[in-house]
FIFI-44141 format. One record per residue (C-alpha): x, y, z; residue in one letter. Coordinates in steps of 0.05 Angstrom, whole numbers. Example, Ala and Ser with C-alpha at 12.3 -4.5 7.8 and 13.67 -1.06 7.14 Angstrom:
BEGIN
PT     px     py     pz residuo
PT    246    -90    156       A
PT    273    -21    143       S
This chain:
BEGIN
PT     px     py     pz residuo
PT   -347     87   -448       X
PT   -393     58   -397       X
PT   -371     29   -330       X
PT   -419    -10   -286       X
PT   -402    -23   -213       X
PT   -445    -78   -184       X
PT   -438    -83   -109       X
PT   -438   -156    -86       X
PT   -413   -161    -14       X
PT   -430   -118     46       X
PT   -395   -118    114       X
PT   -394    -70    172       X
PT   -327    -42    144       X
PT   -332    -44     68       X
PT   -370    -57      5       X
PT   -340   -103    -48       X
PT   -363   -100   -120       X
PT   -347   -120   -191       X
PT   -331    -67   -243       X
PT   -352    -79   -315       X
PT   -327    -38   -373       X
PT   -372    -38   -434       X
PT   -406   -101   -406       X
PT   -342   -141   -392       X
PT   -319   -155   -321       X
PT   -255   -117   -310       X
PT   -237   -118   -236       X
PT   -262   -116   -164       X
PT   -277    -54   -124       X
PT   -276    -35    -52       X
PT   -314     23    -21       X
PT   -331     44     49       X
PT   -392     10     80       X
PT   -459     18     46       X
PT   -517     57     73       X
PT   -586     57     44       X
PT   -595    103    -16       X
PT   -640    150     22       X
PT   -588    163     75       X
PT   -537    218     65       X
PT   -466    198     47       X
PT   -417    210    104       X
PT   -347    232     82       X
PT   -295    179     96       X
PT   -345    130    124       X
PT   -396    109     72       X
PT   -401     88     -1       X
PT   -430    134    -54       X
PT   -505    129    -69       X
PT   -527     86   -127       X
PT   -534    125   -191       X
PT   -500    144   -256       X
PT   -443    193   -253       X
PT   -394    224   -302       X
PT   -319    213   -295       X
PT   -271    269   -314       X
PT   -201    290   -295       X
PT   -188    332   -234       X
PT   -121    367   -238       X
PT   -124    406   -172       X
PT   -117    349   -123       X
PT    -71    342    -64       X
PT    -68    267    -77       X
PT    -46    281   -149       X
PT      8    331   -129       X
PT     37    293    -70       X
PT     38    223    -98       X
PT      3    204   -163       X
PT     41    249   -212       X
PT    107    216   -195       X
PT     84    147   -173       X
PT     45    137   -238       X
PT     86    178   -286       X
PT     91    117   -332       X
PT     16    123   -347       X
PT     17    199   -351       X
PT    -25    207   -288       X
PT     -7    282   -289       X
PT    -69    290   -333       X
PT   -109    286   -268       X
PT   -144    240   -219       X
PT   -205    200   -244       X
PT   -259    243   -213       X
PT   -330    217   -204       X
PT   -373    279   -212       X
PT   -438    306   -184       X
PT   -449    257   -127       X
PT   -504    286    -83       X
PT   -475    314    -19       X
PT   -402    299    -35       X
PT   -350    332    -80       X
PT   -284    297    -90       X
PT   -293    222   -102       X
PT   -240    186   -143       X
PT   -222    118   -171       X
PT   -154    102   -142       X
PT   -107     50   -112       X
PT   -115     19    -43       X
PT   -131    -46     -9       X
PT   -180    -36     48       X
PT   -227     14     81       X
PT   -167     50    112       X
PT   -145     70     42       X
PT   -209    104     22       X
PT   -247    165     46       X
PT   -308    147      5       X
PT   -272    135    -61       X
PT   -273     72   -103       X
PT   -211     27    -98       X
PT   -196    -23   -154       X
PT   -160    -90   -152       X
PT   -154   -155   -190       X
PT   -166   -200   -130       X
PT   -213   -197    -70       X
PT   -221   -223      0       X
PT   -263   -201     59       X
PT   -256   -125     66       X
PT   -196   -126     17       X
PT   -178   -119    -56       X
PT   -109   -138    -81       X
PT    -63   -120   -139       X
PT    -92    -51   -138       X
PT    -35    -17   -174       X
PT    -41    -65   -233       X
PT   -117    -54   -238       X
PT   -110     22   -231       X
PT    -57     29   -285       X
PT    -99     -9   -335       X
PT   -165     26   -319       X
PT   -131     94   -318       X
PT   -103     84   -388       X
PT   -171     60   -414       X
PT   -210    118   -385       X
PT   -156    169   -402       X
PT   -156    146   -475       X
PT   -231    161   -478       X
PT   -226    227   -442       X
PT   -168    250   -485       X
PT   -211    237   -547       X
PT   -265    281   -517       X
PT   -311    223   -504       X
PT   -357    220   -444       X
PT   -343    166   -391       X
PT   -401    146   -345       X
PT   -403    100   -285       X
PT   -467     69   -260       X
PT   -465     44   -188       X
PT   -518     -6   -167       X
PT   -534    -57   -113       X
PT   -533   -132   -129       X
């Protein structure tokens, strides 16, 4: 499975993008503000560098234990958080729910609607994308995300 995140809108607070799955637009994304690719990512303040990364489960997450296992039991989220791996200079970046830059520490938030510095219907988008990615991971298939500027 291939995901492609195309960043489209940049503000001093956030970065909005469109997420495509196998070439089809799926939802909107929100990340922290963007810095140039040659600048180091700052935890909780900036978006991840452009590039291609693998997504796997991470089962040892405080976020998973405190909230996601129970909140999203209907989609079997206990399998783990959707972990975006091998980002230079940063370790634990996830795809998860949230609406604005206060809800992310450098992770990618998903939603079905967008506004300035905001994505909406995040839970709906997350549940669908989690199921799709989990189906691939559970089959032993590789899931990649390519992040790029518009």
